[in-house]
C-alpha positions in Angstrom: 2.7 -14.4 3.4 5.4 -11.9 4.5 4.1 -8.5 5.4 6.5 -5.6 4.9 6.3 -2.1 6.1 7.8 0.9 4.4 7.0 4.5 3.5 7.3 6.7 0.5 6.3 10.3 0.7 4.2 11.7 -2.0 5.3 14.7 -4.0 1.8 15.8 -4.5 -0.9 15.7 -1.9 -4.3 15.0 -3.4 -7.0 17.3 -2.3 -9.7 15.2 -0.6 -13.3 16.1 0.0 -14.0 16.9 3.6 -16.5 14.9 5.5 -18.6 15.7 8.4 -19.2 12.8 10.7 -21.9 12.6 13.4 -22.3 9.8 15.8 -23.9 9.8 19.2 -21.5 9.0 22.1 -19.2 6.6 20.3 -16.0 6.7 18.3 -17.4 5.5 14.9 -17.0 7.6 11.8 -18.0 7.2 8.3 -15.8 7.8 5.2 -15.9 8.7 1.6 -13.7 7.3 -1.0 -11.8 9.6 -3.4 -13.7 10.0 -6.7 -12.1 7.2 -8.6 -13.1 4.4 -10.9 -13.3 1.0 -9.4 -11.6 -1.9 -11.2 -11.9 -5.6 -10.8 -9.4 -7.2 -8.5 -6.5 -9.2 -9.7 -7.4 -12.6 -11.1 -7.0 -15.4 -8.5 -5.2 -15.6 -5.3 -4.3 -12.7 -3.1 -4.1 -9.1 -4.4 -0.9 -7.0 -4.0 -2.1 -4.1 -1.8 -0.2 -1.3 -0.1 -1.9 0.3 2.9 -1.1 3.9 3.9 -2.7 6.2 6.4 -2.5 9.9 7.4 -3.8 11.5 10.6 -5.0 15.1 10.4 -6.0 17.4 13.4 -8.5 20.1 12.4 -8.9 22.9 15.0 -11.5 24.7 13.0 -13.9 21.7 12.8 -12.7 20.2 16.1 -12.1 16.8 14.7 -9.5 14.1 14.0 -9.5 12.9 10.5 -8.0 9.6 9.2 -7.2 9.3 5.5 -6.6 5.8 4.2 -5.0 5.0 0.9 -5.1 1.5 -0.7 -2.9 1.1 -3.7 -3.0 -2.0 -5.9 0.3 -3.3 -7.3 -1.7 -5.5 -9.7 -3.2 -2.5 -11.5 -1.8 0.7 -10.0 -5.3 1.8 -9.1 -5.9 3.6 -5.8 -8.8 3.9 -3.3 -8.8 6.8 -0.8 -11.2 7.2 2.1 -11.5 9.8 4.9 -13.0 9.2 8.3 -13.8 12.1 10.7 -14.1 11.8 14.5 -15.8 14.5 16.6 -16.3 12.7 19.9 -14.8 15.1 22.5 -13.2 12.2 24.3 -11.0 11.5 21.3 -10.0 15.1 20.5 -6.7 16.7 21.7 -6.9 19.4 24.2 -5.4 21.9 21.8 -4.1 21.9 18.2 -0.5 23.0 18.4 1.8 20.0 17.7 5.5 19.4 17.6 5.0 16.2 15.6 2.9 17.3 12.6 3.7 19.2 9.4 2.3 22.6 8.5 -1.1 21.1 7.8 -1.3 19.4 11.2 -0.9 16.1 9.4 1.3 13.1 10.1 1.6 9.5 9.0 0.1 6.6 10.7 2.1 3.4 11.1 0.0 0.6 9.5 0.2 -2.7 11.2 -1.3 -6.1 10.4 -2.4 -7.2 13.9 -4.1 -10.6 14.9 -7.3 -8.6 15.1 -7.0 -6.9 11.6 -5.2 -3.9 10.1 -4.7 -0.9 12.3 -2.9 2.4 12.0 -1.1 4.0 14.9 0.4 7.4 15.5 1.9 9.6 18.3 0.6 13.1 18.3 2.9 15.3 20.3 1.1 18.4 21.6 3.1 21.4 22.3 3.3 23.0 25.8 1.6 26.4 25.5 0.4 29.0 28.0 -2.4 27.4 30.0 -2.1 24.0 28.2 0.4 21.3 29.2 2.0 19.2 26.5 1.1 15.6 26.1 1.8 12.7 23.8 -1.3 11.0 22.5 -1.2 7.5 21.0 -4.0 6.9 18.6 -5.2 3.6 17.0 -7.5 3.4 14.0 -9.1 0.1 13.2 -9.6 -0.6 9.5 -12.2 -3.3 10.1 -14.8 -1.4 12.0 -13.7 2.2 11.3 -13.2 3.0 15.0 -10.7 5.5 16.4 -9.3 4.8 19.9 -7.2 7.0 22.1 -4.7 4.4 23.5 -3.1 6.6 26.1 -1.8 10.0 26.9 1.8 10.4 28.2 3.6 13.5 29.6 5.9 15.2 27.1 8.9 14.9 29.3 9.0 11.2 28.5 10.3 9.8 25.3 7.6 7.8 23.4 7.9 6.0 20.1 6.3 3.4 18.0 9.4 1.7 16.6 8.0 -1.7 17.7 4.4 -1.0 16.6 4.7 -4.0 14.2 5.0 -6.1 17.4 2.0 -4.4 19.0 4.3 -2.4 21.3 5.1 1.2 22.1 8.1 2.3 24.2 8.5 4.9 26.9 11.7 6.2 28.3 12.3 8.8 31.0 15.3 11.0 31.0 17.4 8.7 33.2 15.6 5.5 32.8 15.7 2.7 30.3 13.2 1.8 27.6 10.0 0.2 28.9 7.6 -1.5 26.4 3.8 -1.5 26.7 1.1 -3.4 24.8 -0.8 -1.3 22.3 -3.8 -3.5 23.0 -4.2 -3.1 26.7 -1.5 -0.5 27.8 0.1 -3.0 30.2 3.9 -3.0 30.6 5.2 -6.2 29.0 9.0 -5.7 28.6 11.5 -3.7 30.6 15.2 -3.7 31.5 16.6 -5.4 28.4 17.4 -5.2 24.7 14.8 -5.6 21.9 16.6 -6.9 18.8 14.9 -6.3 15.5 15.6 -6.9 11.8 18.0 -4.0 11.3 20.2 -5.2 14.2 20.6 -8.5 12.3 21.0 -7.1 8.8 23.7 -4.7 9.9 25.5 -7.7 11.5 25.4 -6.3 15.1 23.7 -9.6 16.1 23.2 -13.1 14.8 20.2 -15.2 15.7 19.6 -19.0 15.7 17.1 -20.1 14.5 17.0 -17.5 11.8 13.8 -15.4 11.6 11.3 -16.4 9.0 10.3 -12.8 8.1 11.5 -9.3 8.5 8.9 -8.4 11.1 10.3 -9.9 14.3 11.5 -9.0 17.8 13.8 -10.8 20.1 14.0 -9.7 23.7 17.0 -10.2 26.0 16.2 -9.5 29.6 18.8 -7.5 31.6 20.9 -7.1 28.4 22.1 -10.6 28.9 22.3 -12.5 25.6 21.9 -16.0 27.2 18.2 -16.0 27.9 16.6 -14.3 24.9 13.2 -15.2 23.4 11.0 -14.3 20.5 8.4 -11.6 21.2 4.9 -12.4 19.9 2.4 -9.7 19.1 1.6 -7.6 22.2 4.7 -8.6 24.0 3.8 -12.3 24.7 6.9 -14.4 25.4 7.7 -16.9 22.6 10.3 -19.5 22.0 13.9 -19.2 23.1 16.4 -17.8 20.6 20.2 -18.1 20.6 21.6 -14.6 20.3 25.2 -13.8 19.4 26.4 -10.3 19.8 28.9 -9.4 17.0 30.2 -6.3 18.7 33.8 -5.2 18.4 35.8 -3.6 21.2 37.9 -0.9 19.6 41.3 -0.2 21.0 43.4 2.3 19.0 46.6 0.5 20.1 45.5 -3.0 19.1 44.0 -4.7 16.1 40.3 -5.5 16.3 38.4 -8.5 15.0 34.8 -9.6 14.5 33.1 -12.9 13.5 29.5 -13.9 12.9 27.3 -16.4 11.1 25.4 -15.3 8.0 23.4 -17.6 5.8 25.3 -20.7 7.0 28.7 -19.0 6.3 31.1 -17.8 9.0 32.3 -14.3 8.3 35.4 -13.0 10.0 37.1 -9.7 9.6 40.2 -8.1 11.1 41.1 -4.4 11.4 44.7 -3.2 12.0 45.6 -0.8 14.9 45.3 2.9 14.5 48.1 4.9 12.9 48.0 8.7 12.2 47.2 9.7 8.6 47.2 6.0 7.6 44.1 4.0 6.6 43.4 0.8 8.4 44.3 -2.6 6.9 41.3 -4.9 6.6 40.9 -8.6 6.0 37.4 -10.1 5.5 36.9 -13.8 4.8 34.1 -16.4 4.7 34.2 -20.0 5.7 31.7 -22.6 4.7 32.0 -26.4 4.8 35.6 -26.1 5.7 36.4 -23.9 2.7 37.7 -20.3 3.3 37.5 -17.5 0.7 38.9 -14.0 1.0 36.2 -11.4 0.4 38.3 -8.3 0.9 41.9 -7.5 1.7 43.2 -4.0 1.6 43.3 -0.5 3.1 40.4 1.8 3.9 39.2 4.3 6.5 36.2 2.2 7.3 34.4 -1.0 6.4 30.9 -2.1 7.1 29.1 -5.4 6.5 25.4 -6.1 5.9 23.5 -9.3 5.3 20.2 -9.7 3.5 17.1 -10.6 5.5 17.1 -14.2 4.4 20.8 -14.7 4.6 21.3 -14.9 0.8 23.8 -12.1 0.2 26.6 -10.4 2.1 27.4 -6.7 1.3 30.7 -5.2 2.2 31.0 -1.4 1.8 34.6 -0.1 1.9 34.9 3.7 2.4 38.2 5.4 1.6 37.0 8.8 2.9 38.0 10.6 6.1 34.9 10.2 8.3 34.6 14.0 8.7 34.9 14.7 4.9 33.1 11.9 3.1 33.6 12.9 -0.5 35.0 9.8 -2.1 32.9 7.0 -3.5 32.7 3.8 -1.5 33.3 0.4 -3.1 30.4 -2.0 -2.7 31.0 -5.8 -2.9 28.1 -8.2 -3.0 28.7 -12.0 -2.3 26.5 -15.0 -2.6 26.7 -16.6 0.9 25.9 -20.1 -0.4 28.6 -20.2 -3.1 30.8 -17.5 -1.5 31.2 -16.1 -5.0 31.3 -12.3 -5.7 28.2 -11.5 -7.7 28.5 -7.7 -7.9 31.1 -4.9 -7.4 30.5 -1.2 -8.0 31.3 2.3 -6.8 28.6 4.1 -4.8 26.9 7.0 -6.6 27.7 10.7 -6.3 31.2 10.2 -4.7 29.3 10.0 -1.4 30.0 7.9 1.6 27.4 5.2 2.5 25.5 5.5 5.8 23.5 2.4 5.6 21.4 -0.1 3.7 17.6 -0.4 3.6 16.8 -4.0 2.6 13.5 -4.9 0.8 14.3 -8.5 -0.1 17.3 -10.8 -0.5 17.8 -9.3 -3.9 16.8 -5.6 -3.6 18.0 -2.8 -1.4 18.5 1.0 -1.2 21.7 2.6 -0.1 21.5 5.7 2.0 24.2 8.2 1.2 26.0 10.9 3.2 24.8 14.2 1.8 22.8 17.2 2.7 20.9 17.7 -0.6 19.1 14.4 -1.3 16.8 16.0 -3.7 19.7 16.6 -6.1 21.2 13.2 -5.4 18.3 10.8 -5.4 18.7 7.3 -4.0 18.2 4.2 -6.1 16.8 0.7 -5.9 19.7 -1.7 -6.5 18.7 -5.0 -7.9 21.4 -7.5 -7.2 20.7 -10.3 -9.8 21.0 -7.7 -12.7 23.5 -5.3 -11.0 21.2 -2.4 -12.0 20.3 0.9 -10.3 16.8 2.4 -10.6 16.7 6.0 -9.5 13.9 7.2 -7.2 12.6 10.7 -7.0 13.5 11.8 -3.5 10.0 13.2 -3.0 8.8 9.6 -3.2 11.2 8.3 -0.6 12.3 9.4 2.8 11.7 6.7 5.4 10.9 3.0 5.3 8.6 2.4 8.3 5.0 3.5 8.1 3.1 1.7 5.4 2.1 -2.0 5.0 2.6 -4.1 1.9 0.6 -7.4 1.9 3.0 -9.0 -0.6 6.6 -10.0 -1.1 8.9 -8.3 -3.5 10.2 -11.4 -5.3 9.2 -10.2 -8.8 9.5 -6.5 -8.2 12.4 -4.0 -8.4 10.7 -0.6 -8.4 8.5 0.0 -5.4 7.5 3.6 -5.3 4.5 5.0 -7.1 2.9 2.3 -9.3 1.3 3.6 -12.5 -2.2 2.6 -13.6 -3.0 2.6 -17.3 -6.6 2.9 -18.3 -8.4 3.2 -21.6 -12.2 3.4 -21.8 -13.5 1.1 -19.1 -10.4 -1.1 -19.3 -7.5 -1.3 -16.8 -4.1 -2.8 -17.5 -3.3 -5.8 -15.2 0.3 -6.6 -14.3 1.8 -10.0 -13.9 4.8 -8.7 -11.9 6.4 -5.3 -11.9 3.8 -2.5 -12.6 4.5 0.4 -14.9 6.8 2.9 -13.2 8.0 6.5 -13.6 11.8 7.1 -13.7 13.9 9.9 -15.2 10.9 11.6 -16.7 9.7 8.5 -18.5 6.8 6.0 -18.0 8.1 2.4 -18.4 5.5 -0.1 -19.4 5.9 -3.9 -19.3 5.9 -4.6 -23.0 4.2 -8.0 -22.8 1.2 -6.9 -20.8 0.8 -3.6 -22.8 1.0 -5.4 -26.2 -1.6 -8.0 -25.1 -4.0 -5.4 -23.7 -4.0 -3.3 -26.8 -3.8 -6.2 -29.3 -0.4 -5.2 -30.7 1.7 -7.6 -32.7 5.4 -7.0 -32.4 8.8 -8.5 -33.0 12.5 -7.6 -32.6 14.2 -7.8 -35.9 17.4 -6.3 -37.3 18.0 -4.3 -34.1 14.5 -2.7 -34.3 11.1 -3.2 -32.7 8.4 -3.6 -35.3 4.9 -2.9 -34.1 1.6 -3.5 -35.9 -2.0 -2.8 -34.7 -4.7 -3.2 -37.3 -3.6 -0.8 -40.1 -1.2 1.1 -37.9 2.5 0.4 -37.7 5.6 1.7 -36.0 9.3 1.1 -36.0 11.7 1.8 -33.2 15.4 1.3 -33.1 16.4 -0.8 -30.0 19.4 1.5 -29.5 17.2 4.5 -29.2 14.3 2.9 -27.3 15.8 3.5 -23.8 14.4 0.1 -22.9 15.1 -1.7 -19.7 15.4 -5.5 -19.5 15.1 -7.1 -16.1 14.9 -10.8 -15.6 14.4 -11.1 -19.3 11.3 -8.9 -19.2 11.3 -5.8 -21.4 10.1 -2.4 -20.1 9.7 0.3 -22.7 9.1 4.0 -22.2 5.9 5.4 -23.7 6.7 7.7 -26.7 6.1 8.1 -30.4 5.8 4.4 -31.0 2.5 4.1 -29.2 1.2 7.3 -30.8 1.8 5.8 -34.2 -0.4 2.9 -33.1 -3.3 5.2 -32.2 -2.6 5.2 -28.5 -2.0 8.7 -27.1 -1.5 9.7 -23.5 -4.6 11.9 -22.9 -4.1 12.6 -19.3 -1.7 11.8 -16.4 -3.1 12.0 -13.0 -0.8 12.0 -10.0 -2.5 11.0 -6.8 -0.9 10.8 -3.4 0.7 7.4 -3.9 0.2 6.4 -7.5 -0.1 7.7 -11.1 -2.9 7.1 -13.5 -2.4 7.4 -17.3 -5.5 7.6 -19.4 -4.9 6.4 -23.0 -7.0 7.9 -25.8 -7.4 5.1 -28.3 -8.1 6.1 -31.9 -9.1 2.5 -32.5 -11.4 2.3 -29.5 -14.4 1.1 -31.6 -12.4 -1.8 -33.1 -11.3 -5.2 -31.8 -7.9 -3.7 -31.1 -9.2 -1.7 -28.2 -8.5 -2.6 -24.5 -11.4 -4.7 -23.3 -13.5 -3.3 -20.5 -14.1 -5.3 -17.3 -17.4 -4.1 -15.9 -18.0 -4.6 -12.2 -20.3 -7.4 -11.1 -22.6 -4.7 -9.7 -22.7 -1.0 -10.6 -24.5 1.6 -8.6 -28.1 2.2 -10.0 -29.5 5.7 -10.3 -33.2 6.4 -10.9 -35.5 9.3 -11.3 -38.6 8.7 -9.2 -41.9 10.2 -8.1 -44.3 9.3 -5.3 -46.6 6.4 -6.1 -50.2 7.3 -6.7 -51.7 4.0 -5.4 -51.9 5.3 -1.8 -48.7 3.4 -0.7 -45.6 5.1 0.7 -43.5 3.9 -2.2 -42.1 5.4 -5.3 -42.2 4.6 -9.0 -39.6 5.0 -11.7 -40.3 7.7 -14.4 -37.3 7.1 -16.7 -34.9 4.2 -17.6 -32.4 3.7 -14.8 -28.7 4.3 -15.5 -25.5 3.0 -13.8 -22.2 4.5 -12.6 -18.9 2.7 -12.6 -18.8 2.1 -8.8 -20.6 -0.3 -6.7 -20.8 1.5 -3.3 -20.9 5.2 -4.2 -23.0 7.4 -6.5 -22.9 11.0 -7.5 -25.5 13.1 -9.4 -25.2 16.8 -9.8 -23.6 17.4 -6.4 -25.7 14.8 -4.5 -23.3 12.2 -3.2 -23.9 9.0 -1.4 -21.3 6.5 -0.1 -22.0 3.2 1.6 -19.2 2.2 4.0 -18.2 -1.3 4.8 -19.3 -1.0 8.4 -22.9 -0.6 7.3 -23.0 3.2 7.5 -24.1 5.8 5.0 -22.4 9.1 4.2 -24.4 11.7 2.2 -23.8 15.3 1.0 -26.2 17.7 -0.6 -24.2 20.5 -2.1 -27.0 21.6 -4.5 -29.3 22.5 -1.6 -29.4 26.0 -0.5 -30.4 25.2 3.1 -27.8 24.6 5.8 -28.4 23.0 9.2 -31.9 22.0 8.1 -33.0 18.4 8.4 -34.0 16.5 5.3 -35.8 13.2 5.2 -34.0 10.4 3.3 -36.1 7.3 2.5 -34.6 3.8 2.6 -36.7 1.6 0.4 -36.9 -1.9 -1.0 -34.9 -2.5 -4.2 -37.9 -1.9 -6.4 -38.8 1.3 -4.4 -42.3 0.1 -3.7 -41.9 -0.1 0.1 -40.3 2.4 2.6 -38.2 0.5 5.1 -36.9 3.4 7.1 -36.9 7.2 7.2 -33.5 8.7 7.9 -33.3 12.3 9.0 -30.2 14.0 7.7 -28.9 17.4 8.7 -27.7 19.3 5.7 -24.0 20.4 5.7 -23.5 21.6 2.2 -20.4 20.0 0.7 -19.6 18.3 3.9 -20.8 14.7 4.5 -23.3 13.7 7.1 -23.1 10.1 8.3 -25.3 7.7 10.0 -25.2 4.0 11.0 -27.8 1.7 9.5 -29.6 -1.3 10.9 -29.2 -4.7 9.1 -32.9 -5.0 8.1 -32.6 -2.2 5.5 -30.2 -4.3 3.3 -31.5 -6.7 0.7 -28.9 -9.2 -0.3 -26.2 -6.6 0.5 -28.0 -3.8 -1.5 -29.1 -0.5 0.0 -31.6 1.6 -1.9 -32.1 5.3 -0.8 -34.5 7.9 -2.1 -33.7 11.6 -1.9 -35.7 14.7 -2.6 -34.6 16.4 -5.8 -32.1 19.2 -5.5 -33.4 22.8 -5.6 -31.6 23.5 -8.8 -33.0 20.6 -10.7 -35.6 21.4 -13.4 -36.9 17.9 -14.2 -40.5 17.1 -13.3 -39.7 14.1 -11.0 -39.7 14.7 -7.3 -37.0 12.3 -6.1 -33.7 10.6 -6.9 -33.0 6.9 -6.1 -29.6 5.3 -5.5 -29.0 1.6 -5.1 -25.6 0.8 -3.7 -23.8 -2.5 -2.8 -22.3 -3.0 0.7 -18.5 -3.2 0.1 -16.5 -5.8 1.8 -13.1 -5.0 3.4 -10.4 -7.6 3.1 -6.7 -7.0 3.6 -6.2 -9.5 0.8 -8.6 -8.1 -1.8 -8.4 -4.6 -3.4 
């Protein structure tokens, strides 16, 4: 499966509960998920998951915090966790940074390594009085929740993680060349050459043979010679030889220039006339395949750029008529199928703005970057080649395309920013392809999935949509529906039609990287309601008292109840979270005491036997965390018993929580 990394910046940062993490002499930390409802994973196969991480440096608490976000593109649901690290060996020497935002936060680059998912970042400490500046590379391991300080490098050297997907970081001194080091062991693995990546190929600077099988690749050419290049495996290991062709052009104002390269089995050749004052260049671009030559573009323009899709399916030619110092005219964009050499799309770029580059997501989907200083007013768009359609993105959701990890391809998708989860009661809408998305102030739902989930009958007749749900009905003119049809699939904005059917938007929650729409269903007690999908296991909560038979156990005093989560439980401010690395996080906000130690009992599932007594130091709303031995788990279940909070008035002395150990898998949400 192809793993793709990109980033979208959130327009709203979700306030996350702070945790306090305590471990003795190691770099483990425990986390707490955001207070969300769990939903079953997608049916069958591998889930579509986006992984995002944020590093935060807290001077007040003297800790480094990692916030992870997992977003499901099968449902739009999101899981958020925080992990705090207080080991002095991991902390920065001071908390003034050149690399963070005003909250001392910055993105991590999420990478699928041979040893599991990890998130890297470079924290650039400022040079201040009495403190020298330093660049710290951090690594967070998703599998075991460990933070590692990879290395510290003096600030006078340039350090970046552009090749983190290959397990490399680069260092460059003021007069030296780039040197690449392994993120695994800090050893220098590449130096004195050129590292070619996907963007170098898609912008047609280089051609490779054989063609890469994914967008995540690196080809290294020692001594900048393109005759002995090879694939770079993860960590800088030398792989198979690759034939590299440099498609560079030597520009000479007095002479015409030319360039040729192979793309998708087609030979592309373009010619540019010599420079003449106040006169555009004359361009001629052609393609040759199987002995047949086709002219792609012939005409005058100030500049012309070529781009090829990652799999070599499409060629994009962007012709710019503007003066390079005053780019105020629309560029013309030509899209060709490289197999048939047929023109499949032609359009003018948006906003009368020049084009600065293309960000490819798949062979059929890209975003054009425009030349302007106010991107918030002129948002970029996804452009879907097969349909020739633009889908505008809020700029707050898009800035760069490097830092997050998608465990899925984009073959059936065309809108890749914040997915929208739709819930009703205990039900969650599952998507077969493109999730619900937010565009131009409207929420577009996939009609087929929405109709099925809420048991709506519908048909398109006499240029109208006719909806029927039990005794409710609605009629919507197609011309007024603002519908979008992509690959034959209809997406319809929520509006009056769903209200007529008893489905009202009760609440819209905007999390850091997704939306959640709660639907209030007036027919929730009928067969027309969305069906709930309860978890295989739900956290069990009990009210308990000490057993009177002389044992150390406890007995239940009332009927147990459940919560819609398997690994976390909350009751009147008492919160417990079981983490996938067999550690427990607890907070006791109802208790008045602070810095006092409280005994937490770990018992058998039936509470009759105490397996372990865990001393917990109270930190109010903050979480205290401890690692747990394997013997306290019974078939993956952990049962804890806590003294009742001071503000409780019920007669029972204790609360009991039974939680299930969660499993972490990069392929399952």
